[in-house]
C-alpha positions as CSV (number, residue, x, y, z in Angstrom):
1,M,-4.3,-1.5,44.1
2,T,-2.2,-4.6,43.8
3,A,-0.8,-6.4,46.8
4,G,2.6,-6.4,45.1
5,W,4.8,-9.3,43.9
6,T,5.1,-11.7,46.8
7,E,7.3,-14.7,46.7
8,D,4.1,-16.9,46.2
9,R,3.0,-14.8,43.2
10,V,6.5,-14.7,41.7
11,G,6.7,-18.5,42.1
12,A,3.3,-19.0,40.4
13,L,4.3,-16.6,37.7
14,K,7.5,-18.5,36.9
15,K,5.6,-21.9,36.9
16,L,2.8,-20.7,34.7
17,W,5.2,-18.9,32.3
18,L,7.3,-22.0,31.9
19,E,4.2,-24.1,31.3
20,G,3.5,-21.9,28.3
21,Q,0.6,-19.8,29.6
22,S,0.0,-16.4,28.0
23,A,0.5,-13.2,30.0
24,S,-3.3,-12.6,29.9
25,Q,-4.0,-16.1,31.3
26,I,-1.4,-15.7,34.0
27,A,-2.9,-12.3,35.0
28,K,-6.3,-13.9,35.3
29,Q,-5.0,-16.8,37.5
30,L,-3.0,-14.5,39.8
31,G,-5.9,-12.1,40.2
32,G,-5.8,-9.3,42.7
33,G,-5.5,-6.5,40.0
34,V,-2.5,-8.0,38.2
35,T,-2.7,-7.0,34.6
36,R,-1.2,-8.5,31.5
37,N,1.3,-5.7,31.2
38,A,2.4,-6.2,34.8
39,V,3.0,-9.9,34.1
40,I,5.0,-9.0,31.0
41,G,7.1,-6.5,32.9
42,K,7.8,-8.9,35.7
43,V,8.8,-11.6,33.3
44,H,11.3,-9.3,31.6
45,R,12.7,-8.1,35.0
46,L,13.1,-11.7,36.1
47,G,14.8,-12.5,32.8
48,L,12.5,-15.4,32.0
49,S,12.9,-16.3,28.4
50,G,12.4,-20.0,27.7
51,R,8.9,-21.3,27.5
52,A,7.7,-24.9,27.3
53,A,5.2,-24.4,24.5
54,P,2.9,-21.7,23.3
55,S,-0.5,-21.7,24.9
56,Q,-2.2,-21.9,21.5
57,P,-0.9,-23.8,18.5
58,A,0.7,-21.9,15.7
59,R,-1.7,-20.7,13.1
60,A,0.4,-21.7,10.1
61,T,2.4,-24.9,10.0
62,F,5.6,-25.2,8.1
63,R,6.0,-28.3,6.0
64,P,9.5,-29.1,4.9
65,S,9.7,-30.0,1.2
66,R,10.2,-33.6,0.2
67,P,13.7,-34.5,-0.6
68,R,14.2,-35.0,-4.3
69,P,16.2,-38.0,-5.5
70,A,19.6,-37.0,-6.7
71,A,20.2,-37.0,-10.4
72,Q,22.2,-39.9,-11.6
73,P,25.0,-38.5,-13.8
74,T,26.1,-41.9,-15.1
75,Q,23.1,-42.3,-17.4
76,A,23.2,-40.9,-20.9
77,P,20.6,-38.3,-21.7
78,S,17.5,-39.7,-23.2
79,A,16.0,-38.7,-26.5
80,P,13.3,-36.1,-26.4
81,R,9.8,-37.5,-25.8
82,R,7.1,-37.1,-28.4
83,I,3.8,-35.8,-27.1
84,E,1.1,-37.6,-29.0
85,A,-2.2,-36.1,-27.9
86,A,-1.4,-32.7,-26.6
87,Q,-4.4,-30.8,-25.3
88,P,-4.7,-27.4,-26.7
89,R,-4.1,-24.8,-24.0
90,V,-7.0,-22.6,-23.2
91,A,-5.9,-19.0,-23.1
92,A,-6.6,-17.3,-19.8
93,P,-9.4,-14.7,-20.2
94,V,-7.9,-11.3,-20.9
95,A,-9.3,-8.4,-19.0
96,P,-11.2,-6.1,-21.3
97,T,-9.3,-3.0,-22.0
98,P,-11.2,0.2,-21.6
99,A,-12.7,1.5,-24.8
100,Q,-10.7,4.3,-26.3
101,M,-12.6,7.5,-26.1
102,P,-13.1,9.2,-29.4
103,D,-11.1,12.4,-29.9
104,L,-14.1,14.6,-29.5
105,P,-14.3,17.1,-26.7
106,G,-17.0,16.5,-24.1
107,T,-17.1,12.7,-24.2
108,A,-15.7,12.0,-20.7
109,T,-17.6,11.9,-17.4
110,V,-16.3,11.9,-13.9
111,M,-16.5,8.1,-13.9
112,T,-14.6,7.7,-17.2
113,L,-11.8,10.2,-16.7
114,G,-8.4,8.6,-16.7
115,A,-5.0,9.8,-15.6
116,H,-3.9,11.1,-19.0
117,M,-7.2,12.6,-20.2
118,C,-8.0,16.3,-20.5
119,K,-10.0,17.5,-17.5
120,W,-11.3,20.7,-19.0
121,P,-15.0,21.1,-17.9
122,I,-17.6,21.5,-20.6
123,G,-21.0,22.8,-19.7
124,D,-22.8,23.6,-16.5
125,P,-21.8,21.3,-13.6
126,S,-25.4,21.3,-12.4
127,S,-26.8,20.0,-15.7
128,T,-27.0,16.4,-16.8
129,E,-25.1,17.2,-20.0
130,F,-22.0,18.2,-18.1
131,S,-18.8,16.5,-19.2
132,F,-15.1,16.9,-19.5
133,C,-13.0,17.2,-22.7
134,G,-11.5,13.7,-22.4
135,R,-8.9,14.1,-25.1
136,R,-5.3,12.9,-24.6
137,A,-3.6,15.3,-22.2
138,S,-0.2,16.5,-23.4
139,E,1.6,17.6,-20.3
140,G,-0.4,18.2,-17.1
141,V,-4.2,17.9,-17.0
142,Y,-5.3,19.6,-20.2
143,C,-5.0,18.8,-23.9
144,M,-3.0,21.1,-26.1
145,E,-6.0,23.3,-27.1
146,H,-7.2,23.8,-23.5
147,A,-3.7,24.2,-22.1
148,R,-3.3,27.2,-24.5
149,V,-6.4,28.7,-23.0
150,A,-5.6,27.8,-19.4
151,Y,-2.0,28.9,-19.3
152,Q,-1.7,32.4,-20.7
153,P,1.7,34.2,-20.6
154,Q,1.9,36.9,-18.0
155,V,1.3,40.4,-19.4
156,R,3.1,43.3,-17.9
157,K,0.7,46.1,-16.8
158,G,1.3,49.6,-18.2
159,G,3.9,48.5,-20.7
160,K,6.8,49.4,-18.4
161,D,10.2,48.0,-19.3
162,G,12.5,46.6,-16.7
163,A,14.9,49.6,-16.6
164,S,12.2,52.2,-15.9
165,E,10.7,49.9,-13.2
166,L,14.1,49.6,-11.5
167,A,14.7,53.4,-11.6
168,R,11.2,54.0,-10.1
169,S,11.8,51.5,-7.3
170,L,15.3,53.0,-6.5
171,R,13.8,56.6,-6.3
172,R,12.0,55.5,-3.1
173,Y,15.2,54.9,-1.3
174,I,17.2,58.0,-2.5
């Protein structure tokens, strides 16, 4: 339990704060169970805002840009300069593009599947020959051929039309 904020402690806090000490450093110097958060709270309650200098130098220093000489509008524009021995520019190395997968089903692995490739599984997942279709996916995750298999239209059971189904459901309530 702390002994509280006595006049001596408050005076030491103000002095150390204005010297630029951090809240952790002040808490260590005050001792007696004073925490960093207690120091911060007391600083805010006292309304101490200005500090002399930070306890540690800033990590990044700001360098103002050098002033540029003002352009002299009185001079006439000079003729374009001729570059005699221009060095040929070396092109930056281009990242290799992924090789286009052939349009054959079963050529993609888990590691080579891309965002717009058909993800239809081919083979047994426990075998080493397991792969994915890998063709260009039309809309969604499958190519046109596999989308036709995956997305079948809903078939009504029993061949009932809508009118007879409605009549049957209404009979329950009559």
